[in-house]
LUMLUM-613047 format. One record per residue (C-alpha): residue number from 1; x, z, y. Coordinates in Angstrom, 2 decimals, decimal comma. Layout:
BEGIN
+-----+---------+---------+---------+
:   k :      xx :      zz :      yy :
+-----+---------+---------+---------+
: NUM :       X :       Z :       Y :
...
+-----+---------+---------+---------+
***
This chain:
BEGIN
+-----+---------+---------+---------+
:   k :      xx :      zz :      yy :
+-----+---------+---------+---------+
:   1 :  174,63 :  128,13 :  173,09 :
:   2 :  174,08 :  128,46 :  169,39 :
:   3 :  172,12 :  125,30 :  168,65 :
:   4 :  171,82 :  123,31 :  165,46 :
:   5 :  171,88 :  119,82 :  166,92 :
:   6 :  174,66 :  118,84 :  164,52 :
:   7 :  172,37 :  119,55 :  161,55 :
:   8 :  169,67 :  117,17 :  162,76 :
:   9 :  171,47 :  114,42 :  164,67 :
:  10 :  174,05 :  111,85 :  163,69 :
:  11 :  176,54 :  111,38 :  166,52 :
:  12 :  176,93 :  109,35 :  168,64 :
:  13 :  173,24 :  108,88 :  169,43 :
:  14 :  170,81 :  108,46 :  172,29 :
:  15 :  169,39 :  111,79 :  173,39 :
:  16 :  166,54 :  112,19 :  175,90 :
:  17 :  166,96 :  114,84 :  178,57 :
:  18 :  163,86 :  115,80 :  180,55 :
:  19 :  164,63 :  117,64 :  183,76 :
:  20 :  161,81 :  119,41 :  185,62 :
:  21 :  162,55 :  120,25 :  189,23 :
:  22 :  161,17 :  120,57 :  192,72 :
:  23 :  159,72 :  117,32 :  194,05 :
:  24 :  162,38 :  116,08 :  196,42 :
:  25 :  164,09 :  112,76 :  196,97 :
:  26 :  167,53 :  113,98 :  195,87 :
:  27 :  166,46 :  115,21 :  192,42 :
:  28 :  167,05 :  111,89 :  190,64 :
:  29 :  170,41 :  111,44 :  192,39 :
:  30 :  171,47 :  114,97 :  191,45 :
:  31 :  170,48 :  114,44 :  187,80 :
:  32 :  172,30 :  111,11 :  187,61 :
:  33 :  175,42 :  112,57 :  189,26 :
:  34 :  175,62 :  115,26 :  186,57 :
:  35 :  174,99 :  112,77 :  183,77 :
:  36 :  177,64 :  110,39 :  185,16 :
:  37 :  180,15 :  113,23 :  185,31 :
:  38 :  179,72 :  114,02 :  181,61 :
:  39 :  178,65 :  110,66 :  180,16 :
:  40 :  179,48 :  107,71 :  182,44 :
:  41 :  177,16 :  104,76 :  181,99 :
:  42 :  174,30 :  102,73 :  183,37 :
:  43 :  171,06 :  104,74 :  183,36 :
:  44 :  167,44 :  104,00 :  184,23 :
:  45 :  165,64 :  107,33 :  184,52 :
:  46 :  161,88 :  107,61 :  184,59 :
:  47 :  160,23 :  109,91 :  187,12 :
:  48 :  156,78 :  111,43 :  186,89 :
:  49 :  155,21 :  113,71 :  189,48 :
:  50 :  153,23 :  116,79 :  188,49 :
:  51 :  149,47 :  116,76 :  189,04 :
:  52 :  149,83 :  118,66 :  192,33 :
:  53 :  152,98 :  116,80 :  193,33 :
:  54 :  155,08 :  119,97 :  193,60 :
:  55 :  157,43 :  119,03 :  190,78 :
:  56 :  158,98 :  115,92 :  189,30 :
:  57 :  159,98 :  115,24 :  185,72 :
:  58 :  163,08 :  113,08 :  185,37 :
:  59 :  163,76 :  111,71 :  181,89 :
:  60 :  167,03 :  110,00 :  181,07 :
:  61 :  168,39 :  108,74 :  177,73 :
:  62 :  172,07 :  109,65 :  177,34 :
:  63 :  174,50 :  108,65 :  174,59 :
:  64 :  175,90 :  111,94 :  173,34 :
:  65 :  178,90 :  112,27 :  171,07 :
:  66 :  178,64 :  115,81 :  169,68 :
:  67 :  176,72 :  119,07 :  169,63 :
:  68 :  179,05 :  120,40 :  172,34 :
:  69 :  178,33 :  117,33 :  174,48 :
:  70 :  174,56 :  117,99 :  174,29 :
:  71 :  175,03 :  121,67 :  175,13 :
:  72 :  177,34 :  120,86 :  178,05 :
:  73 :  174,78 :  118,48 :  179,52 :
:  74 :  171,97 :  121,05 :  179,13 :
:  75 :  174,03 :  123,65 :  180,99 :
:  76 :  175,16 :  121,26 :  183,73 :
:  77 :  171,66 :  119,88 :  184,34 :
:  78 :  170,22 :  123,40 :  184,39 :
:  79 :  172,76 :  124,40 :  187,04 :
:  80 :  171,26 :  121,98 :  189,59 :
:  81 :  169,83 :  124,23 :  192,29 :
:  82 :  166,23 :  123,00 :  192,32 :
:  83 :  165,88 :  122,44 :  188,56 :
:  84 :  163,39 :  124,73 :  186,81 :
:  85 :  163,73 :  123,53 :  183,20 :
:  86 :  165,74 :  121,14 :  181,05 :
:  87 :  164,03 :  120,02 :  177,86 :
+-----+---------+---------+---------+
***
């Protein structure tokens, strides 16, 4: 990824990741497992269902330490099988 996070953020900082995926019970667990792998900590994600209930949005605030850390988390969260988007 060729992002410019380092131009706009001062590290370390809290960074919100919003993960949109298929509405299933394991989505939150899968998101937290990836986050724990790359940034161990105690997290309290918020979950919102889509209007039709087909998708869930999971938002989690993660303390990131660098541009590479942000990019790694984006890639890892996007690799979850039922995830459609990571914002």
